[in-house]
C-alpha positions as CSV (number, residue, x, y, z in Angstrom):
1,M,29.8,48.4,0.0
2,R,26.0,48.3,-0.7
3,R,26.3,47.7,-4.4
4,P,28.0,44.2,-4.0
5,A,25.4,43.3,-1.5
6,R,22.6,44.1,-3.9
7,T,24.4,42.2,-6.6
8,L,24.9,39.1,-4.3
9,L,21.2,39.2,-3.4
10,F,20.2,39.4,-7.1
11,L,22.4,36.4,-8.0
12,T,21.1,34.4,-5.1
13,A,17.5,35.0,-6.1
14,A,18.3,34.1,-9.6
15,I,19.9,30.8,-8.6
16,L,17.0,30.0,-6.3
17,S,14.5,30.7,-9.1
18,L,16.3,28.3,-11.4
19,T,16.5,25.5,-8.8
20,G,12.9,25.5,-7.5
21,G,13.8,27.5,-4.4
22,R,16.9,25.5,-3.4
23,A,20.4,26.7,-4.2
24,T,22.0,23.3,-5.0
25,A,20.9,19.7,-5.2
26,A,22.7,19.0,-1.9
27,D,20.2,21.4,-0.2
28,R,17.3,19.2,-1.1
29,P,15.9,17.0,1.7
30,D,16.8,13.4,1.9
31,V,13.8,11.1,1.3
32,V,13.3,7.8,3.0
33,V,10.3,5.5,2.3
34,F,9.8,2.4,4.4
35,L,7.4,-0.3,3.1
36,I,5.8,-3.0,5.2
37,D,4.5,-6.2,3.6
38,D,1.0,-7.6,4.1
39,M,-0.1,-5.6,7.1
40,D,-3.7,-4.9,8.1
41,W,-3.9,-1.2,9.0
42,R,-6.0,-2.0,12.1
43,S,-3.1,-3.9,13.6
44,A,-1.1,-0.8,14.4
45,S,-1.7,0.9,17.8
46,I,-2.0,4.2,16.0
47,Y,-5.2,2.9,14.5
48,G,-6.6,1.3,17.7
49,G,-4.8,-2.1,17.4
50,K,-4.6,-3.7,20.9
51,D,-3.1,-7.1,20.2
52,V,0.6,-6.2,19.9
53,P,2.5,-3.0,20.8
54,T,3.9,-1.0,17.8
55,P,6.1,1.5,19.6
56,N,8.1,2.6,16.6
57,M,4.9,3.3,14.6
58,D,3.8,5.3,17.6
59,R,7.1,7.1,17.6
60,V,7.0,8.1,14.0
61,A,3.4,9.2,14.4
62,A,4.4,11.4,17.3
63,D,6.9,13.1,15.0
64,G,4.6,13.5,12.0
65,M,1.2,13.1,10.4
66,T,-1.0,10.0,10.5
67,F,-3.4,9.4,7.7
68,S,-6.8,7.8,8.5
69,Y,-7.9,7.2,4.9
70,A,-4.9,5.8,3.0
71,F,-5.4,3.1,0.4
72,V,-3.4,1.1,-2.1
73,A,-4.3,0.8,-5.8
74,S,-4.5,-3.0,-5.7
75,P,-4.5,-5.7,-2.9
76,S,-1.5,-7.7,-4.2
77,C,2.2,-7.1,-4.1
78,A,3.4,-6.4,-7.6
79,P,0.5,-4.2,-8.8
80,S,0.5,-2.2,-5.5
81,R,4.2,-1.5,-5.7
82,A,4.2,-0.8,-9.4
83,A,1.5,1.8,-8.8
84,L,3.6,3.4,-6.2
85,L,6.8,3.4,-8.3
86,T,5.1,4.8,-11.4
87,G,2.4,7.0,-10.0
88,L,0.0,5.3,-12.4
89,D,-3.0,3.1,-11.9
90,P,-2.4,-0.6,-12.6
91,M,-4.3,-0.5,-15.9
92,R,-2.2,2.4,-17.1
93,N,1.2,1.0,-16.0
94,G,0.5,-2.5,-17.2
95,S,1.1,-4.3,-13.8
96,M,-2.4,-5.7,-13.1
97,I,-1.7,-9.3,-12.1
98,N,0.7,-10.3,-9.4
99,H,4.2,-10.8,-10.6
100,A,3.5,-8.6,-13.7
101,R,6.0,-5.8,-14.6
102,P,5.1,-2.3,-15.6
103,K,5.5,-1.4,-19.2
104,A,9.1,-0.9,-20.2
105,D,8.6,2.6,-21.6
106,I,7.1,4.1,-18.4
107,K,9.1,6.5,-16.3
108,R,9.8,5.1,-12.9
109,W,10.5,6.4,-9.4
110,P,14.4,6.6,-9.6
111,A,14.4,8.6,-12.8
112,Y,12.4,11.5,-11.3
113,F,14.9,11.8,-8.4
114,K,18.0,11.4,-10.5
115,E,16.8,14.4,-12.5
116,L,16.8,16.4,-9.3
117,G,20.4,15.3,-8.4
118,Y,19.6,12.5,-6.0
119,E,21.3,9.3,-5.3
120,T,18.7,6.5,-5.4
121,A,18.7,3.2,-3.5
122,A,16.3,0.3,-2.8
123,I,17.1,-2.2,-0.1
124,G,14.8,-5.1,0.7
125,K,11.4,-5.7,-0.8
126,T,10.5,-2.4,-2.4
127,A,9.3,-3.5,-5.9
128,H,8.1,-7.1,-6.4
129,Y,11.4,-8.9,-5.4
130,A,13.8,-9.1,-8.4
131,Q,11.7,-6.7,-10.4
132,V,13.4,-3.9,-8.5
133,T,16.6,-4.5,-10.5
134,E,14.8,-3.2,-13.6
135,Y,13.8,0.2,-12.1
136,G,17.1,2.0,-12.4
137,F,18.1,2.6,-8.8
138,D,21.7,3.4,-8.2
139,H,22.0,0.8,-5.5
140,V,19.8,-2.3,-5.1
141,S,20.2,-5.2,-2.7
142,H,18.5,-7.8,-0.5
143,F,15.3,-8.1,-2.5
144,K,14.8,-11.9,-2.4
145,Y,11.8,-13.5,-0.6
146,H,12.1,-13.0,3.1
147,E,15.7,-12.0,2.9
148,D,15.3,-10.6,6.4
149,T,18.9,-9.4,6.7
150,C,17.8,-6.5,4.5
151,I,17.1,-4.2,7.4
152,Q,20.5,-4.5,9.0
153,A,22.0,-4.2,5.5
154,A,20.1,-0.9,5.0
155,V,21.4,0.4,8.4
156,D,25.0,-0.6,7.5
157,W,24.7,0.9,4.0
158,L,23.6,4.2,5.5
159,A,26.5,4.2,7.9
160,A,29.0,3.5,5.2
161,R,27.6,5.9,2.6
162,K,30.0,8.6,1.4
163,S,28.0,10.5,-1.3
164,D,27.3,14.2,-0.9
165,K,24.2,14.0,-3.1
166,P,20.8,14.1,-1.5
167,L,19.5,10.6,-1.0
168,C,16.2,9.0,-2.0
169,L,16.1,5.6,-0.2
170,L,13.4,3.0,-0.2
171,V,13.6,0.2,2.3
172,G,11.2,-2.8,2.5
173,T,10.7,-5.4,5.1
174,N,9.1,-8.7,4.2
175,W,7.2,-8.8,7.5
176,S,4.2,-9.3,7.9
177,H,4.2,-11.6,4.9
178,V,3.9,-15.3,5.5
179,P,5.4,-17.5,6.8
180,W,4.7,-15.9,10.1
181,P,6.9,-16.6,13.1
182,K,6.3,-20.0,14.8
183,E,6.4,-18.4,18.2
184,S,4.5,-15.3,19.5
185,N,4.4,-13.3,22.7
186,V,0.7,-12.7,22.1
187,S,-1.5,-15.4,23.6
188,P,-4.0,-16.9,21.1
189,D,-6.6,-16.4,23.8
190,A,-5.9,-12.7,23.9
191,V,-6.1,-11.8,20.2
192,E,-9.0,-9.9,18.8
193,V,-10.8,-11.9,16.1
194,P,-12.0,-9.5,13.3
195,A,-15.8,-9.6,12.7
196,N,-15.2,-11.0,9.2
197,Q,-13.3,-14.0,10.4
198,I,-14.5,-17.3,11.9
199,E,-13.4,-17.8,15.5
200,T,-11.7,-21.2,15.9
201,P,-8.6,-22.2,17.9
202,E,-6.6,-22.4,14.7
203,T,-7.7,-18.9,13.7
204,R,-6.6,-17.6,17.0
205,A,-3.3,-19.3,16.7
206,A,-2.8,-17.9,13.2
207,L,-3.7,-14.4,14.4
208,S,-1.2,-14.7,17.3
209,R,1.6,-15.6,14.8
210,Y,0.5,-12.8,12.5
211,D,0.9,-10.4,15.5
212,A,4.4,-11.6,16.0
213,A,5.1,-10.7,12.3
214,V,3.7,-7.2,12.9
215,S,6.0,-6.8,15.9
216,N,8.9,-7.7,13.6
217,A,7.8,-5.1,11.1
218,D,7.6,-2.5,13.8
219,R,11.1,-3.5,15.0
220,D,12.5,-3.1,11.5
221,L,10.8,0.3,11.1
222,G,12.5,1.5,14.2
223,M,15.9,0.3,13.1
224,V,15.7,2.3,9.8
225,Y,14.2,5.3,11.5
226,D,17.1,5.4,14.0
227,A,19.6,5.0,11.2
228,M,18.0,7.8,9.2
229,K,18.2,10.2,12.2
230,K,21.8,9.3,12.8
231,H,23.2,9.4,9.3
232,L,20.9,11.7,7.2
233,K,20.0,15.4,7.4
234,P,17.8,16.7,10.1
235,D,15.1,17.7,7.6
236,T,14.8,14.2,6.1
237,L,11.3,13.4,4.8
238,F,10.3,10.0,6.1
239,L,7.2,8.0,5.0
240,F,6.0,4.5,6.0
241,S,3.1,2.5,4.8
242,A,2.1,-1.1,3.9
243,D,1.5,-2.5,0.5
244,H,-2.0,-4.0,1.3
245,G,-3.7,-6.1,4.0
246,A,-2.8,-9.3,5.8
247,Q,-3.1,-12.7,4.2
248,L,-6.4,-13.4,5.9
249,P,-9.8,-14.2,4.2
250,F,-11.4,-11.0,3.0
251,G,-8.0,-9.2,3.3
252,K,-5.2,-9.5,0.8
253,W,-6.5,-10.2,-2.8
254,N,-9.8,-8.5,-1.9
255,C,-11.0,-5.0,-2.4
256,Y,-12.6,-4.8,1.1
257,D,-10.9,-2.3,3.4
258,A,-9.0,-5.2,5.1
259,G,-7.2,-5.6,1.8
260,M,-7.0,-2.0,0.5
261,R,-6.7,0.3,3.5
262,T,-3.2,0.8,4.8
263,P,-1.3,2.6,7.5
264,L,0.4,5.8,6.4
265,V,2.5,8.2,8.5
266,V,4.8,10.9,7.2
267,A,7.3,12.8,9.3
268,W,9.2,15.9,8.1
269,P,10.8,18.1,10.7
270,G,10.0,21.7,10.3
271,K,7.4,21.0,7.7
272,I,4.8,18.7,9.3
273,K,3.1,19.4,12.6
274,P,4.2,16.6,15.0
275,G,1.4,14.4,16.3
276,S,-1.0,15.6,13.7
277,R,-3.7,13.5,11.9
278,S,-5.4,13.9,8.5
279,D,-8.7,12.7,7.2
280,A,-7.6,13.4,3.6
281,I,-8.2,10.5,1.3
282,V,-4.8,9.5,-0.3
283,S,-3.6,6.5,-2.4
284,W,-0.3,4.9,-3.1
285,I,-0.3,6.4,-6.6
286,D,0.0,9.8,-4.8
287,F,3.3,9.0,-3.1
288,L,5.5,9.6,-6.1
289,P,4.2,13.1,-7.0
290,T,4.2,14.1,-3.3
291,C,7.8,13.1,-2.8
292,V,8.9,14.7,-6.1
293,E,7.3,18.0,-5.2
294,A,8.7,17.8,-1.6
295,A,12.1,17.3,-3.2
296,G,11.7,20.5,-5.3
297,G,10.5,19.0,-8.5
298,T,7.3,19.4,-10.5
299,P,5.4,16.1,-10.9
300,P,3.8,15.7,-14.4
301,G,0.1,16.2,-14.7
302,S,-0.1,12.9,-16.7
303,L,0.3,10.8,-13.6
304,S,-2.7,9.2,-12.0
305,G,-1.5,10.3,-8.6
306,R,-1.7,13.8,-7.1
307,S,0.6,15.5,-4.7
308,F,-0.6,15.8,-1.1
309,L,2.2,18.1,-0.1
310,G,-0.3,20.8,0.7
311,V,-1.9,18.4,3.2
312,L,1.4,17.6,4.8
313,E,2.3,21.3,5.2
314,G,-1.1,22.1,6.7
315,K,-2.2,24.2,3.7
316,A,-5.0,21.9,2.7
317,D,-7.2,19.3,4.4
318,R,-8.4,17.4,1.3
319,L,-6.9,15.8,-1.8
320,R,-9.5,13.7,-3.5
321,D,-13.1,12.5,-2.9
322,E,-12.6,8.9,-3.8
323,V,-10.0,6.2,-4.6
324,Y,-10.5,3.5,-7.3
325,L,-9.8,-0.1,-6.6
326,T,-8.7,-3.0,-8.8
327,H,-7.7,-6.6,-8.5
328,S,-7.0,-9.1,-11.2
329,A,-5.2,-12.3,-10.4
330,D,-2.2,-14.0,-8.7
331,G,-1.4,-16.8,-11.1
332,I,-3.7,-19.7,-11.1
333,M,-4.1,-19.6,-7.3
334,N,-6.4,-16.5,-7.5
335,N,-8.1,-15.3,-10.6
336,Y,-11.1,-13.2,-9.5
337,P,-11.2,-9.7,-11.1
338,I,-12.7,-6.8,-9.2
339,R,-13.2,-3.1,-9.8
340,G,-14.5,-0.6,-7.3
341,V,-14.6,2.9,-5.8
342,R,-14.2,3.9,-2.1
343,T,-15.4,7.3,-0.9
344,R,-15.1,8.5,2.7
345,D,-18.3,6.7,3.8
346,W,-19.3,4.2,1.0
347,K,-17.8,1.3,-1.0
348,Y,-19.0,0.0,-4.3
349,L,-17.5,-3.2,-5.7
350,R,-18.0,-4.8,-9.1
351,N,-17.1,-8.5,-9.4
352,L,-16.5,-8.9,-13.1
353,D,-16.9,-12.7,-13.1
354,P,-19.5,-13.4,-10.4
355,D,-20.2,-16.9,-11.7
356,A,-16.6,-17.9,-10.9
357,E,-15.5,-19.0,-7.4
358,H,-13.2,-16.8,-5.4
359,H,-10.0,-18.6,-4.3
360,T,-6.6,-17.5,-3.0
361,H,-3.5,-19.1,-1.5
362,I,-5.3,-19.3,1.8
363,D,-7.7,-22.1,0.7
364,K,-5.6,-23.5,-2.2
365,G,-2.1,-23.2,-0.8
366,V,-0.2,-25.0,2.0
367,A,-0.2,-24.7,5.8
368,I,2.0,-21.6,6.0
369,D,-0.3,-19.8,3.5
370,G,-3.3,-20.3,5.8
371,K,-4.6,-23.7,4.8
372,T,-4.5,-24.9,8.5
373,F,-6.9,-22.4,9.8
374,W,-9.0,-22.5,6.6
375,D,-9.5,-26.2,7.1
376,S,-10.8,-25.4,10.6
377,W,-13.3,-23.0,9.0
378,K,-14.6,-25.7,6.8
379,R,-15.0,-28.0,9.7
380,A,-16.9,-25.3,11.6
381,A,-19.1,-24.7,8.7
382,E,-20.4,-28.3,8.8
383,N,-22.4,-27.5,12.0
384,D,-22.5,-23.7,12.4
385,P,-24.8,-21.8,10.0
386,K,-22.9,-18.5,10.6
387,A,-19.6,-20.2,9.7
388,A,-21.1,-21.8,6.7
389,A,-22.4,-18.4,5.5
390,T,-18.9,-16.9,5.9
391,V,-17.3,-19.7,3.9
392,A,-19.9,-19.4,1.2
393,R,-19.4,-15.6,1.1
394,Y,-15.7,-16.1,0.7
395,H,-16.2,-18.3,-2.4
396,H,-19.2,-16.7,-4.0
397,R,-19.7,-13.0,-4.6
398,P,-22.6,-11.1,-6.3
399,A,-22.1,-9.0,-9.4
400,E,-22.2,-5.8,-7.2
401,E,-21.6,-5.0,-3.6
402,L,-22.4,-1.7,-1.8
403,Y,-21.4,-0.9,1.8
404,D,-22.2,1.9,4.2
405,L,-18.9,2.1,6.0
406,R,-20.1,4.3,8.8
407,S,-22.5,1.7,10.1
408,D,-20.8,-1.4,8.7
409,P,-17.0,-0.9,8.7
410,S,-16.4,-4.7,8.4
411,E,-18.4,-4.7,5.1
412,L,-20.7,-7.5,6.2
413,H,-24.1,-6.2,4.9
414,N,-24.3,-5.8,1.1
415,L,-26.9,-3.0,0.3
416,A,-26.7,-3.3,-3.5
417,A,-30.2,-4.8,-3.7
418,D,-31.7,-2.3,-1.2
419,P,-34.2,0.0,-3.0
420,A,-33.4,2.8,-0.6
421,Q,-29.9,2.8,-2.0
422,A,-30.7,2.7,-5.7
423,D,-29.6,6.3,-6.4
424,R,-26.3,5.8,-4.5
425,L,-25.7,2.5,-6.3
426,A,-26.3,4.2,-9.6
427,E,-24.0,7.1,-8.7
428,L,-21.1,4.9,-7.7
429,R,-21.6,2.5,-10.5
430,G,-21.4,5.5,-12.9
431,K,-18.1,6.6,-11.3
432,V,-16.6,3.2,-11.9
433,D,-17.9,3.1,-15.4
434,A,-16.3,6.5,-16.2
435,W,-13.0,5.5,-14.5
436,M,-12.7,2.3,-16.4
437,K,-13.4,4.1,-19.7
438,D,-10.8,6.6,-18.9
439,Q,-8.3,3.8,-18.1
440,G,-9.1,1.9,-21.3
441,D,-10.3,-0.9,-19.1
442,K,-12.8,-3.1,-20.8
443,G,-13.4,-5.2,-17.7
444,L,-13.6,-8.9,-18.2
445,E,-12.5,-8.6,-21.8
446,T,-9.3,-6.9,-20.5
447,E,-8.9,-9.5,-17.8
448,K,-9.0,-12.4,-20.4
449,T,-6.0,-10.8,-22.2
450,I,-3.8,-10.4,-19.1
451,A,-4.7,-13.5,-17.1
452,P,-2.2,-16.4,-17.0
453,P,-2.8,-19.0,-19.7
454,R,-4.3,-21.7,-17.5
455,A,-6.6,-19.1,-15.9
456,R,-7.7,-17.9,-19.4
457,A,-8.4,-21.5,-20.4
458,A,-10.5,-22.0,-17.3
459,A,-12.4,-18.7,-17.9
460,A,-13.1,-19.7,-21.5
461,A,-14.5,-23.0,-20.4
462,R,-17.1,-21.4,-18.1
């Protein structure tokens, strides 16, 4: 009787060795990624936000690991999501300006999981709206602008799903993207005005409505999390994050932390210690290799991103020493190229065209984009020197910026001209130089080739 047992043991070991430690594709964990749109990381109660409760974010954090230093690759929707879905920096995948698509020959998220036997689905805003139809998911739906029925659609789809394959599901809510809800349970008088904003009644009203949008995002997160627990396997890997900061001055479309730093929580029963926190520095380009490795695959070394599976499993406490930052343009509304590097304690930014004025939808758009409270800033600037300085800083940036994030987390005091920081400036400048060279990024020369035609014409005229 012992010989068949030994034979069975041998065969089992052989199968496991060929399948990365899992006997069949069906034994791989389900993977669910939930993406929030335009959310400042500081808004969540898990990061100290006090304006609006985010109980579902709290709940996922209690089940998993919260990251204190998570960043996106670019502070606008299309480049940020393309970086996530390719594991490549924007310059390498070709999606640098908003609305741009990754290069057609680049391998994308669904392909990695299909090779591992997964069914793949994307519901809601996961890539940049209709671009998601080009990524190769098995199922795609509800990707139009503020198609807010997407969350219930995702819940219903999970309930009706019959496949016995492991599932890799991406769900994206369009909250907290503008237009924000007209009504809010948060009083404008009660909101906390960030240090980099000008306090006016219109600003407070806008922040109150933004808080209502964050509340909607938290509600959507809870709906998907509950559906996942009900319909998928107990060992499902669940990750949620936001694609960049809120549509506020110095947030979205900027490489300050208000634009680049993002919430990130990962829960994985039996693998991640509940209620844990990590100070490891991670980027959205790291999500693909991490999820692939968690699913039993081997992420290629050619990716820009790195797997932080070891951090999730408590086997490592660090991943990288810095993240690199890039912004290019969002059509003619915003054409202000930036490169930078962010370490744990310092930020270096290079404004490639400092003679140009910085503009975004906020000051060039319509009321729902932020024009109402921006106009109140301009009125305040007429009589308030501090407000005038903030408006001027929004439009005009120096060639280089350097911030000590320990003493200046709001990035208000540029130390690039401080002789005491000359060595640090040179070090971080050198890092950006080397990174751009490695990317094949020629800076402003590159920007002029990818900018929209009208923006290229305006740049040539300067």
